[in-house]
MOPAC internal coordinates of N, CA, C and O (Angstrom, degrees):
PM7 1SCF
backbone

  N    0.0000 0     0.00 0     0.00 0    0    0    0
  C    1.4589 1     0.00 0     0.00 0    1    0    0
  C    1.5205 1   108.99 1     0.00 0    2    1    0
  O    1.2310 1   120.70 1   -47.76 1    3    2    1
  N    1.3245 1   116.27 1   132.24 1    3    2    1
  C    1.4598 1   120.52 1  -179.78 1    5    3    2
  C    1.5137 1   112.09 1   -83.18 1    6    5    3
  O    1.2310 1   121.23 1     6.21 1    7    6    5
  N    1.3257 1   115.25 1  -173.79 1    7    6    5
  C    1.4628 1   121.04 1  -179.67 1    9    7    6
  C    1.5278 1   110.24 1   -72.56 1   10    9    7
  O    1.2310 1   121.29 1   -31.86 1   11   10    9
  N    1.3199 1   115.14 1   148.14 1   11   10    9
  C    1.4588 1   121.99 1   178.19 1   13   11   10
  C    1.5157 1   109.80 1  -120.20 1   14   13   11
  O    1.2310 1   121.21 1   -25.57 1   15   14   13
  N    1.3213 1   115.30 1   154.43 1   15   14   13
  C    1.4609 1   122.28 1   176.31 1   17   15   14
  C    1.5179 1   107.74 1  -123.55 1   18   17   15
  O    1.2310 1   120.91 1    -8.27 1   19   18   17
  N    1.3327 1   115.87 1   171.73 1   19   18   17
  C    1.4522 1   120.71 1  -174.76 1   21   19   18
  C    1.5199 1   110.52 1  -136.06 1   22   21   19
  O    1.2310 1   120.64 1   -42.24 1   23   22   21
  N    1.3325 1   116.38 1   137.76 1   23   22   21
  C    1.4671 1   122.26 1   173.36 1   25   23   22
  C    1.5253 1   106.73 1  -108.05 1   26   25   23
  O    1.2310 1   120.53 1   -52.86 1   27   26   25
  N    1.3292 1   116.60 1   127.14 1   27   26   25
  C    1.4656 1   121.81 1   175.41 1   29   27   26
  C    1.5290 1   108.55 1  -108.42 1   30   29   27
  O    1.2310 1   121.14 1   -29.76 1   31   30   29
  N    1.3197 1   115.43 1   150.24 1   31   30   29
  C    1.4589 1   122.00 1  -173.77 1   33   31   30
  C    1.5252 1   111.37 1  -128.15 1   34   33   31
  O    1.2310 1   121.17 1   -17.32 1   35   34   33
  N    1.3341 1   115.37 1   162.68 1   35   34   33
  C    1.4596 1   121.21 1   172.35 1   37   35   34
  C    1.5199 1   111.87 1  -101.38 1   38   37   35
  O    1.2310 1   120.48 1   170.10 1   39   38   37
  N    1.3373 1   116.68 1    -9.90 1   39   38   37
  C    1.4661 1   118.49 1   177.96 1   41   39   38
  C    1.5282 1   110.35 1  -142.88 1   42   41   39
  O    1.2310 1   121.52 1   -35.23 1   43   42   41
  N    1.3259 1   114.69 1   144.77 1   43   42   41
  C    1.4638 1   121.09 1   178.01 1   45   43   42
  C    1.5243 1   109.96 1   -63.21 1   46   45   43
  O    1.2310 1   120.27 1   143.66 1   47   46   45
  N    1.3242 1   117.09 1   -36.34 1   47   46   45
  C    1.4651 1   120.97 1   179.89 1   49   47   46
  C    1.5287 1   110.65 1   -57.68 1   50   49   47
  O    1.2310 1   120.11 1   135.60 1   51   50   49
  N    1.3336 1   117.39 1   -44.40 1   51   50   49
  C    1.4694 1   120.83 1  -179.90 1   53   51   50
  C    1.5290 1   111.20 1   -68.86 1   54   53   51
  O    1.2310 1   120.26 1   145.13 1   55   54   53
  N    1.3254 1   117.11 1   -34.87 1   55   54   53
  C    1.4682 1   120.60 1   177.66 1   57   55   54
  C    1.5239 1   110.45 1   -64.26 1   58   57   55
  O    1.2310 1   120.26 1   134.36 1   59   58   57
  N    1.3201 1   117.11 1   -45.64 1   59   58   57
  C    1.4654 1   120.91 1  -179.65 1   61   59   58
  C    1.5210 1   111.30 1   -68.14 1   62   61   59
  O    1.2310 1   120.32 1   143.42 1   63   62   61
  N    1.3182 1   116.99 1   -36.58 1   63   62   61
  C    1.4706 1   120.90 1   177.01 1   65   63   62
  C    1.5281 1   110.25 1   -64.24 1   66   65   63
  O    1.2310 1   120.38 1   137.07 1   67   66   65
  N    1.3333 1   116.89 1   -42.93 1   67   66   65
  C    1.4651 1   120.89 1   179.42 1   69   67   66
  C    1.5201 1   110.69 1   -65.89 1   70   69   67
  O    1.2310 1   120.57 1   140.01 1   71   70   69
  N    1.3270 1   116.51 1   -39.99 1   71   70   69
  C    1.4670 1   119.79 1   176.71 1   73   71   70
  C    1.5241 1   110.09 1   -55.59 1   74   73   71
  O    1.2310 1   120.13 1   132.72 1   75   74   73
  N    1.3226 1   117.36 1   -47.28 1   75   74   73
  C    1.4621 1   122.07 1   179.90 1   77   75   74
  C    1.5362 1   111.32 1   -61.88 1   78   77   75
  O    1.2310 1   120.44 1   134.77 1   79   78   77
  N    1.3375 1   116.76 1   -45.23 1   79   78   77
  C    1.4691 1   120.65 1  -178.94 1   81   79   78
  C    1.5294 1   111.69 1   -62.48 1   82   81   79
  O    1.2310 1   120.24 1   135.47 1   83   82   81
  N    1.3327 1   117.15 1   -44.53 1   83   82   81
  C    1.4658 1   120.62 1  -177.30 1   85   83   82
  C    1.5280 1   111.67 1   -71.84 1   86   85   83
  O    1.2310 1   120.35 1   144.83 1   87   86   85
  N    1.3330 1   116.93 1   -35.17 1   87   86   85
  C    1.4671 1   119.39 1   175.70 1   89   87   86
  C    1.5215 1   110.48 1   -65.22 1   90   89   87
  O    1.2310 1   120.27 1   141.44 1   91   90   89
  N    1.3280 1   117.08 1   -38.56 1   91   90   89
  C    1.4545 1   121.56 1   177.47 1   93   91   90
  C    1.5319 1   110.41 1   -59.71 1   94   93   91
  O    1.2310 1   120.05 1   145.51 1   95   94   93
  N    1.3399 1   117.50 1   -34.49 1   95   94   93
  C    1.4649 1   122.48 1   179.18 1   97   95   94
  C    1.5249 1   112.65 1   -84.41 1   98   97   95
  O    1.2310 1   120.09 1  -175.60 1   99   98   97
  N    1.3406 1   117.43 1     4.40 1   99   98   97
  C    1.4681 1   123.59 1  -178.96 1  101   99   98
  C    1.5274 1   112.89 1    60.41 1  102  101   99
  O    1.2310 1   120.60 1  -146.13 1  103  102  101
  N    1.3362 1   116.46 1    33.87 1  103  102  101
  C    1.4569 1   120.92 1   174.38 1  105  103  102
  C    1.5232 1   107.30 1   -88.66 1  106  105  103
  O    1.2310 1   120.64 1   -50.20 1  107  106  105
  N    1.3069 1   116.38 1   129.80 1  107  106  105
  C    1.4646 1   121.09 1   178.66 1  109  107  106
  C    1.5254 1   108.67 1   -69.11 1  110  109  107
  O    1.2310 1   120.78 1   -56.88 1  111  110  109
  N    1.3248 1   116.11 1   123.12 1  111  110  109
  C    1.4634 1   119.91 1  -178.74 1  113  111  110
  C    1.5219 1   110.10 1  -131.94 1  114  113  111
  O    1.2310 1   121.50 1   -15.63 1  115  114  113
  N    1.3284 1   114.73 1   164.37 1  115  114  113
  C    1.4531 1   121.75 1   175.43 1  117  115  114
  C    1.5240 1   107.29 1  -140.46 1  118  117  115
  O    1.2310 1   120.59 1   -58.79 1  119  118  117
  N    1.3290 1   116.49 1   121.21 1  119  118  117
  C    1.4648 1   120.92 1   175.25 1  121  119  118
  C    1.5316 1   106.89 1   -79.84 1  122  121  119
  O    1.2310 1   120.71 1   -46.93 1  123  122  121
  N    1.3091 1   116.25 1   133.07 1  123  122  121
  C    1.4638 1   120.13 1  -176.48 1  125  123  122
  C    1.5278 1   109.88 1  -146.33 1  126  125  123
  O    1.2310 1   120.31 1   -17.01 1  127  126  125
  N    1.3309 1   117.01 1   162.99 1  127  126  125
  C    1.4670 1   118.83 1   174.09 1  129  127  126
  C    1.5326 1   110.12 1   -65.42 1  130  129  127
  O    1.2310 1   120.65 1   -35.20 1  131  130  129
  N    1.3188 1   116.37 1   144.80 1  131  130  129
  C    1.4626 1   120.10 1   176.66 1  133  131  130
  C    1.5272 1   108.73 1   -67.05 1  134  133  131
  O    1.2310 1   119.98 1   -53.48 1  135  134  133
  N    1.3398 1   117.64 1   126.52 1  135  134  133
  C    1.4691 1   120.32 1   179.77 1  137  135  134
  C    1.5271 1   111.43 1   -58.42 1  138  137  135
  O    1.2310 1   120.44 1   -35.67 1  139  138  137
  N    1.3093 1   116.76 1   144.33 1  139  138  137
  C    1.4726 1   120.91 1  -178.02 1  141  139  138
  C    1.5198 1   112.02 1   -63.56 1  142  141  139
  O    1.2310 1   119.65 1   160.10 1  143  142  141
  N    1.3301 1   118.28 1   -19.90 1  143  142  141
  C    1.4655 1   121.86 1   178.48 1  145  143  142
  C    1.5266 1   112.86 1   -71.98 1  146  145  143
  O    1.2310 1   120.65 1   164.89 1  147  146  145
  N    1.3361 1   116.35 1   -15.11 1  147  146  145
  C    1.4619 1   121.08 1  -178.26 1  149  147  146
  C    1.5198 1   108.72 1  -108.98 1  150  149  147
  O    1.2310 1   120.24 1   -55.72 1  151  150  149
  N    1.3127 1   117.15 1   124.28 1  151  150  149
  C    1.4597 1   121.54 1   176.63 1  153  151  150
  C    1.5247 1   108.17 1   -85.82 1  154  153  151
  O    1.2310 1   120.94 1   -63.47 1  155  154  153
  N    1.3214 1   115.80 1   116.53 1  155  154  153
  C    1.4612 1   120.72 1   179.81 1  157  155  154
  C    1.5188 1   108.35 1  -147.58 1  158  157  155
  O    1.2310 1   120.99 1   -22.25 1  159  158  157
  N    1.3118 1   115.71 1   157.75 1  159  158  157
  C    1.4533 1   120.54 1  -178.54 1  161  159  158
  C    1.5064 1   113.82 1   -83.90 1  162  161  159
  O    1.2310 1   119.93 1   178.00 1  163  162  161
  N    1.3162 1   117.74 1    -2.00 1  163  162  161
  C    1.4625 1   122.33 1  -176.40 1  165  163  162
  C    1.5208 1   109.14 1  -125.82 1  166  165  163
  O    1.2310 1   120.73 1   -39.40 1  167  166  165
  N    1.3138 1   116.20 1   140.60 1  167  166  165
  C    1.4647 1   121.03 1  -179.16 1  169  167  166
  C    1.5252 1   112.65 1   -80.59 1  170  169  167
  O    1.2310 1   120.07 1   171.28 1  171  170  169
  N    1.3379 1   117.48 1    -8.72 1  171  170  169
  C    1.4660 1   121.16 1  -178.64 1  173  171  170
  C    1.5280 1   111.10 1  -103.31 1  174  173  171
  O    1.2310 1   121.53 1   -40.42 1  175  174  173
  N    1.3173 1   114.68 1   139.58 1  175  174  173
  C    1.4649 1   122.03 1   172.34 1  177  175  174
  C    1.5161 1   108.03 1  -131.99 1  178  177  175
  O    1.2310 1   120.99 1   -11.80 1  179  178  177
  N    1.3212 1   115.72 1   168.20 1  179  178  177
  C    1.4677 1   121.03 1   178.50 1  181  179  178
  C    1.5163 1   109.06 1  -125.38 1  182  181  179
  O    1.2310 1   120.86 1   -55.11 1  183  182  181
  N    1.3461 1   115.95 1   124.89 1  183  182  181
  C    1.4639 1   122.18 1   170.79 1  185  183  182
  C    1.5296 1   107.52 1   -89.43 1  186  185  183
  O    1.2310 1   120.43 1   -37.38 1  187  186  185
  N    1.3274 1   116.78 1   142.62 1  187  186  185
  C    1.4608 1   121.16 1   175.62 1  189  187  186
  C    1.5279 1   108.34 1  -148.71 1  190  189  187
  O    1.2310 1   119.96 1   -22.57 1  191  190  189
  N    1.3432 1   117.69 1   157.43 1  191  190  189
  C    1.4662 1   120.44 1  -179.41 1  193  191  190
  C    1.5327 1   111.51 1   -64.32 1  194  193  191
  O    1.2310 1   120.51 1   -44.72 1  195  194  193
  N    1.3213 1   116.63 1   135.28 1  195  194  193
  C    1.4707 1   121.88 1  -178.86 1  197  195  194
  C    1.5266 1   111.69 1   -57.80 1  198  197  195
  O    1.2310 1   119.93 1   149.52 1  199  198  197
  N    1.3257 1   117.74 1   -30.48 1  199  198  197
  C    1.4704 1   120.32 1  -179.22 1  201  199  198
  C    1.5291 1   112.43 1   -64.23 1  202  201  199
  O    1.2310 1   120.22 1   163.42 1  203  202  201
  N    1.3406 1   117.18 1   -16.58 1  203  202  201
  C    1.4715 1   121.82 1  -179.58 1  205  203  202
  C    1.5272 1   113.02 1   -96.71 1  206  205  203
  O    1.2310 1   119.50 1  -172.20 1  207  206  205
  N    1.3439 1   118.55 1     7.80 1  207  206  205
  C    1.4659 1   121.15 1  -170.27 1  209  207  206
  C    1.5350 1   113.21 1   -59.89 1  210  209  207
  O    1.2310 1   119.46 1   140.99 1  211  210  209
  N    1.3168 1   118.64 1   -39.01 1  211  210  209
  C    1.4669 1   119.60 1  -178.58 1  213  211  210
  C    1.5276 1   111.44 1   -67.69 1  214  213  211
  O    1.2310 1   119.98 1   139.67 1  215  214  213
  N    1.3252 1   117.65 1   -40.33 1  215  214  213
  C    1.4642 1   121.19 1   177.07 1  217  215  214
  C    1.5280 1   110.33 1   -66.30 1  218  217  215
  O    1.2310 1   120.15 1   139.52 1  219  218  217
  N    1.3196 1   117.32 1   -40.48 1  219  218  217
  C    1.4647 1   121.36 1   178.18 1  221  219  218
  C    1.5250 1   110.20 1   -63.13 1  222  221  219
  O    1.2310 1   120.13 1   132.39 1  223  222  221
  N    1.3212 1   117.36 1   -47.61 1  223  222  221
  C    1.4760 1   120.76 1   178.70 1  225  223  222
  C    1.5239 1   111.39 1   -58.49 1  226  225  223
  O    1.2310 1   120.52 1   133.50 1  227  226  225
  N    1.3295 1   116.61 1   -46.50 1  227  226  225
  C    1.4607 1   121.52 1  -178.71 1  229  227  226
  C    1.5365 1   110.37 1   -61.59 1  230  229  227
  O    1.2310 1   120.54 1   138.81 1  231  230  229
  N    1.3209 1   116.57 1   -41.19 1  231  230  229
  C    1.4661 1   121.13 1   179.38 1  233  231  230
  C    1.5246 1   110.80 1   -64.85 1  234  233  231
  O    1.2310 1   120.07 1   136.22 1  235  234  233
  N    1.3238 1   117.46 1   -43.78 1  235  234  233
  C    1.4619 1   122.12 1   179.19 1  237  235  234
  C    1.5328 1   110.51 1   -60.92 1  238  237  235
  O    1.2310 1   120.58 1   137.01 1  239  238  237
  N    1.3275 1   116.50 1   -42.99 1  239  238  237
  C    1.4665 1   120.59 1   179.49 1  241  239  238
  C    1.5321 1   111.03 1   -69.39 1  242  241  239
  O    1.2310 1   120.69 1   130.72 1  243  242  241
  N    1.3414 1   116.28 1   -49.28 1  243  242  241
  C    1.4656 1   120.43 1  -177.44 1  245  243  242
  C    1.5248 1   112.35 1   -61.71 1  246  245  243
  O    1.2310 1   120.41 1   141.89 1  247  246  245
  N    1.3268 1   116.83 1   -38.11 1  247  246  245
  C    1.4678 1   121.33 1  -176.83 1  249  247  246
  C    1.5280 1   112.06 1   -92.91 1  250  249  247
  O    1.2310 1   120.24 1  -177.95 1  251  250  249
  N    1.3362 1   117.14 1     2.05 1  251  250  249
  C    1.4653 1   123.20 1   178.43 1  253  251  250
  C    1.5350 1   112.03 1    53.31 1  254  253  251
  O    1.2310 1   121.42 1  -133.54 1  255  254  253
  N    1.3330 1   114.88 1    46.46 1  255  254  253
  C    1.4611 1   121.22 1   177.08 1  257  255  254
  C    1.5223 1   108.26 1   -78.12 1  258  257  255
  O    1.2310 1   120.55 1   -44.97 1  259  258  257
  N    1.3267 1   116.55 1   135.03 1  259  258  257
  C    1.4553 1   121.40 1   178.09 1  261  259  258
  C    1.5231 1   108.90 1   -91.15 1  262  261  259
  O    1.2310 1   120.60 1   -62.08 1  263  262  261
  N    1.3278 1   116.46 1   117.92 1  263  262  261
  C    1.4630 1   121.10 1  -179.78 1  265  263  262
  C    1.5257 1   110.00 1  -126.06 1  266  265  263
  O    1.2310 1   120.83 1   -19.50 1  267  266  265
  N    1.3255 1   116.02 1   160.50 1  267  266  265
  C    1.4675 1   121.47 1   171.87 1  269  267  266
  C    1.5231 1   108.20 1   -77.68 1  270  269  267
  O    1.2310 1   120.49 1   140.85 1  271  270  269
  N    1.3403 1   116.67 1   -39.15 1  271  270  269
  C    1.4551 1   120.54 1   178.01 1  273  271  270
  C    1.5149 1   111.93 1   163.94 1  274  273  271
  O    1.2310 1   121.52 1   -11.50 1  275  274  273
  N    1.3233 1   114.69 1   168.50 1  275  274  273
  C    1.4675 1   122.85 1   172.98 1  277  275  274
  C    1.5196 1   106.15 1  -106.96 1  278  277  275
  O    1.2310 1   120.97 1   -46.31 1  279  278  277
  N    1.3322 1   115.76 1   133.69 1  279  278  277
  C    1.4530 1   121.31 1  -173.97 1  281  279  278
  C    1.5242 1   111.49 1  -126.64 1  282  281  279
  O    1.2310 1   121.59 1   -32.92 1  283  282  281
  N    1.3380 1   114.55 1   147.08 1  283  282  281
  C    1.4584 1   122.66 1   169.56 1  285  283  282
  C    1.5154 1   107.15 1  -107.00 1  286  285  283
  O    1.2310 1   120.67 1   -38.28 1  287  286  285
  N    1.3379 1   116.32 1   141.72 1  287  286  285
  C    1.4577 1   118.78 1   177.12 1  289  287  286
  C    1.5259 1   108.86 1   -94.05 1  290  289  287
  O    1.2310 1   121.12 1   -53.84 1  291  290  289
  N    1.3305 1   115.47 1   126.16 1  291  290  289
  C    1.4570 1   122.74 1   176.11 1  293  291  290
  C    1.5226 1   106.81 1  -122.34 1  294  293  291
  O    1.2310 1   120.85 1   -74.91 1  295  294  293
  N    1.3301 1   115.99 1   105.09 1  295  294  293
  C    1.4584 1   122.64 1  -175.12 1  297  295  294
  C    1.5262 1   109.14 1    54.28 1  298  297  295
  O    1.2310 1   119.04 1    66.51 1  299  298  297
  N    1.3214 1   119.43 1  -113.49 1  299  298  297
  C    1.4663 1   120.74 1  -176.23 1  301  299  298
  C    1.5211 1   113.73 1  -104.99 1  302  301  299
  O    1.2310 1   120.09 1  -161.13 1  303  302  301
  N    1.3311 1   117.43 1    18.87 1  303  302  301
  C    1.4613 1   119.11 1   178.60 1  305  303  302
  C    1.5144 1   110.53 1  -132.60 1  306  305  303
  O    1.2310 1   121.58 1   -22.98 1  307  306  305
  N    1.3340 1   114.58 1   157.02 1  307  306  305
  C    1.4588 1   120.97 1   178.48 1  309  307  306
  C    1.5260 1   108.27 1  -109.14 1  310  309  307
  O    1.2310 1   120.78 1   -47.73 1  311  310  309
  N    1.3371 1   116.11 1   132.27 1  311  310  309
  C    1.4494 1   122.11 1  -177.15 1  313  311  310
  C    1.5268 1   108.34 1  -113.46 1  314  313  311
  O    1.2310 1   120.88 1   -53.09 1  315  314  313
  N    1.3235 1   115.93 1   126.91 1  315  314  313
  C    1.4710 1   121.74 1   179.36 1  317  315  314
  C    1.5258 1   110.08 1   -67.22 1  318  317  315
  O    1.2310 1   121.29 1   -46.10 1  319  318  317
  N    1.3285 1   115.14 1   133.90 1  319  318  317
  C    1.4643 1   122.01 1   178.58 1  321  319  318
  C    1.5285 1   107.91 1   -98.37 1  322  321  319
  O    1.2310 1   120.06 1   -42.17 1  323  322  321
  N    1.3074 1   117.49 1   137.83 1  323  322  321
  C    1.4679 1   121.33 1   178.87 1  325  323  322
  C    1.5198 1   109.69 1   -70.99 1  326  325  323
  O    1.2310 1   121.64 1   -40.71 1  327  326  325
  N    1.3241 1   114.47 1   139.29 1  327  326  325
  C    1.4761 1   120.08 1   175.97 1  329  327  326
  C    1.4922 1   105.46 1   -82.71 1  330  329  327
  O    1.2310 1   120.10 1   180.00 1  331  330  329

């Protein structure tokens, strides 16, 4: 299994919209609880393969999805990735 990244949201509506968009693109995703280390307004986050990060970023920008951020997990902490 390769590296995974995480998208955190401020609203459930945006999380569900992103889930639909990424599934449409056949990107393997996993809906999960937002880690307690990340402050976000929504309890749902999406894990996705790190190899898909550029397509995910482009989709978020093109579709004007509102997110808290995209994060990489490094040991026990999450690091925000620049858009």
